[in-house]
Every structure is written in C-alpha cells, then in structure tokens.
N, C-alpha and C positions, 0 to 999 in steps of 0.2 A: 337915228342918224348921228347924233352927237357922240354916242358910244363908239360908233365905227370910226369916226374921226380921231377920237382919243386913242383907240387901239392902233390906228395907222401911225399916229405920231409916236407912240411908244415903240412900235416896230422900227420906225426910222431912227429913233434915238438909240435903240439897241444895236442896229446895224452900224451906225456911226461909231459907237463905242467899240464894237468888235473890230472894225477896220482900224481904229486908232490903236487898240491894243496889239493888233498884229503888226502894225507899222513900228510901234515901240519895241516889240520883240525883235523885229528884223534889225533895227538900229542897234539894240543892245547886243545881239549876237555878233554883228559886224565889229563892234568896238571890242568886245571881250575875246573874240577869236583872232584879233590882230596880233601880229608877231611881237610888238612891243609889250603888250599886256601879258601874253603868254611867257615871254622872257622875264618880265618883272616878277610874275607870280612864281615861276620856277626858281629864280634867284632867292626870293623870300623864303620859300619852303626849304631850299637847300641850306641857307644860312640858319634857319630855325632848327633844322635837324642836326647840324654840325656844331651847334653851340654846346660848350661844356659847362657844367654847373659846379 
C-alpha cells in the first residue's frame, strides 16, 4: 500500500510540474510574440547588420 501511495504522489507531482511548464510556456510565448518585443528584436538585428567596421 505504501508503494502505491508513493507512486500516486509522484504522479501528482509530475502532473503539477507539467501544468506549470505549460503555463510558463504560454506566458513566455505571449510576451515574446508581443509587438514591442518583435519590433525591438527587429531593430536590434537591423542595426547589427547595418553597422560598418
């Protein structure tokens, strides 16, 4: 019985970790796909490529 309880707790912990990772990915996607971030990255790359040495 103790082994079954331990496996159940491990499964619950795994499920919580998976949900937390998915939520973090959703927030990260929302932030990184925002217009201000895309504009800032585009400007950064444009400036880096147009710099003369």
